[in-house]
N, C-alpha and C positions, 0 to 999 in steps of 0.2 A: 882294815880301817873302814869305818862307816862315814860316808860323806854327807849324810843327812840323818837327822834323828826323827823319831816318831812325832815329837812335838813340832818340829819344823815342817813335817809333812802335813800335819793338821793345820798349821798356820798358812801354808800354801793353799790348801783347800778352802780355808776360810777367807783369805784376803785376795786370792787370785794371783799373787806374786810372792816371791821369796828371795831375799838377798843371802847368798852364801859367801862369806868372806874367805879369802885364801884358798879358793878351790884349785886354781892353777898357780904355779910358782912364778916368781919374777923371771926366771930363766925361760920358762915355757912361753911366757908373754913376749919376751925379747925375741925368741925364735920367730914368732908370727910377725912382730913389728919389722924385723930385719928382712924377712922374705917379702913383705908388702912393699918396703922401700925399693926393692929390686924390681918388683912388678910395675910400680909406678914409673920408675926410671926408664923402663923398657917399653912402656905402653905406646902404641902407635895407633892412634884413633883417627879414622878419616874425618875430615871436616864436617861432612853431613851427618856423622854419628855423634857429634859433640852435643849430646842432649842435656839440657839443664834440668836438674831435679828440683822439685818444689812440692809443697804439701797442701796448698790451697786447692779446693776441689776442682774449680774450672781449669786452673793452670795445670793441675795434675793430669786431668784428662787430655789436655792438649799436648803437654810436654812429655808425658810418660805413656799413658794408655794408648794414645793415637799413633805412637811411633812404633814402626816395625822393629826398630832396634831394641825397644823395651819388651814388646810383646813376645819376642822370640829369644829372650835372654835366659830363659829358665834352665837351659842345658848348655850355657856358655858362660864365659867370664867377660863381663862388659863394664864399661866405665860411665858413670853418671856424675855430672859436674854441678858445682855451686852456681848460683845466679851471679851474673856480672863478671865472670872470669875470662870472657872472650871479647875481643873487639869485633867490629862489624865484619871483619874478614875471617873470623873464626880462629884468630891467633890468640895465644895466651896473654892475658894482661897481668898475670901473677905467675910465680914459679909453679911449674906443673905439680909439684908435690903439695902445693897449697890450693890447688884448683878442684880436687876431686871431692865430691860429696860421699859417694859410696861406690863400691865395686861389687857386682853380683852377676849371676845368682847361683853359680855352680862351683865355687871355690872348693867346696867339700868333695867334689868329684875329681877335679883336675889338678889341684895343687897339693902335693903330698903332705906338707906341714899342716895345712888346714884340714885335710882329710884325717890325719892322725889325731888332731885335737878333737874333731867332731866325733870320731869313733873310739876315743880313748877309753880304756877300761873303767875309769872313774865316771865318765859320762854314761857309759852303759850301765854301771851299777846304780847310778842315780836314777836312771829311767826305770830300771827294774824295781827299785824301791817305791817308785811312784805308780807301779802296776801297769806299765806299758808292756804289752805282750808281744806285739809285732810292729814296733815303731819303724817308720821309714823317714828318711831325710828328704824334705820337699824343696828346700832352698837354703842358701847361705848368703851372707852379705858381710862386707867389711865397711864400717861406717867411720868416717874421719872426724866429723864435727870440728871443722877447721877453726883455728883461733881467729876471733874477730868477725868471721863471716859465716861460721857454721850455722845453718838456718834453723829456725824453730820447727819443731814437729808438733802439729796441733793435735788435740785429743782424738784418739782413734782406738779401734779394736782390731787386732790382727785378723780375726775371722772375717772382717769386712772384705779382705783381699784373699784369704785362704779359707774358703767356706767348705764345710763338710756336713754331711748328714749321717748320724746326729751331730749336733754341735758338741763342743767339749773335747774334741779329739786332737786338737792342735796345741802345742806348747812351744814357746820361744825359749831359746837358751842364749843368754846375752852375756858375753865375757868381756870384762873391762881389761883392756891391754894397757891402759893408763888410768890414773885416778879419775873417777867421775864425781865431780863436785857440783854444788849449786852454781858456782861461778862459771864453770865451763860446760854446763848443760846436762846434768844428771837427769835420770828418769824421774817422773812423778806419776803416782798411781792413785786411783780411787779405790780403796780397799772394799772388796765385796761386790764390785760392779760387774763381775763376771757371772753373776747369778741371774741376770735379767735378760739374757739374749743379746742380739745385736740390732742396731737401728738402721744400718744400710749395708749394701753389698756392692762390690765392684765386679761387673760381669762383662764378659766378651759380648760384642755385638755380632750379628750374622756376618759370615765371611763376605768380604768385598764391600762392607759398609764403612763409613767414617763418621765419627771417630771409632777406633777399634774397641773401645770399652765405654761403659756407661755406669753411673751410680744409680742404684735402685734404693729408694729411701733417702734419708738424710741423717747426718750426724747429730747426735743429741746436744743439748746445751747443758754445760756442767759448771756448777759454781766453783770458783777458785778455791774456796775454803775446804772443799771435799778432797782435794789432792794432797797427797803425802809424799814428800821427797824421799828418794831412795839413793843417796850417795853410796858409792862403793869404791874400795881401794883397788889398785892394780892387782889383777889375779882373781878378783872376786867375780862371782857369777850370779846372774839374776834369772830366775825362772819366771816366765810370763805366760799366764793362761791366755788362750786365744781370744777370750771375750772380755778380759779386764781392760778398762779404759785407762790409757796412759798417754803421756806427752813428754816433751822436753823443750826447754827454752833455747833461744839462740845462744851461741857461745860468744859472749862479749869479753872473754878473758884473753890472755896472751898465750894460753896453753890449749893444745888440741885435746880431744877426748875420743881416742881411737878405741873401737870395739870390734870384735868378731862375733857375729850372731848367726844362728841358724834355727830353723823350725823343724820339729818332728811331728809326725801324725801317727796316731794309733790306727793301723790299717785293718786290724781285726774288727769285722762287723761295721766298717766305716766306708762311706761313699764319698770320694773326692769329687766335687762338683765339676762337671764338664764346662760350666760357664766361668770358672776361675780363669784369670788372665794367665796363670802359670799352669802348664800341663806337662805331665811326663811325656817323654818322647821315646821313639825306638832306640835312639842313640843313648839316652839317659833315662831309663825308668827310675822311679824313686828307689834309692838303695836302702836296704835294711840297715838300721843303726847298729845291729848286733853282729855285723860281719866286718 
């Protein structure tokens, strides 16, 4: 069975993203949802590690990049929370299952059901059809987009955070575990925006300095009418070119929009920037997608 057609490959190369409905079965999605419910139920996060996640540039530098908890999360499974879910003592103001923004960044390495989804034969075949020769998995995330409070993600390019030389070597694989609609915060893209490079980078600062990261350059300004919505049903998959501009709105609905997403990089003739916040470690080198 072919999971992508030649016409779809051409559309991905033209637009910088592609929606593939029905890629995973509802049962496969439920397996991931059920395992994540267990992980959240069992999470034991020290108060000083309850880092709130946000996407505004200055707040992002303060709350994410400057926190050791974030900068060292590439080879671990760590928890990042929505804004306003803790009181002044660091205790939950909402049920814990409604507090988490995302969990990252090594679910693909340490959680068997997520590892199986990442390295599934159909994902491997999809990557081969897209001419990935030696793809490696650089990170993975589980994004909750909580009902009523799931925050907006402002326009950005993934290569801002996952920079390679040459550009064009990184692709996101975004799996809808629940229906992603306009009401609960589906993705929006600017078709073709992957063809003009990136406008900013998030880079590590020298060891021992604060904050731990800084932005070089600035995010572009994009007209709303350029964005095209990309709703997708449960089990659908979206391929995301590392340089395509995309965003999602706040979830103002009563339904969550849970997804599992990971990024792969073509390692053949590609240099992963030593300035990226995320770095392979001795404990977890970037694993091959094809193993």
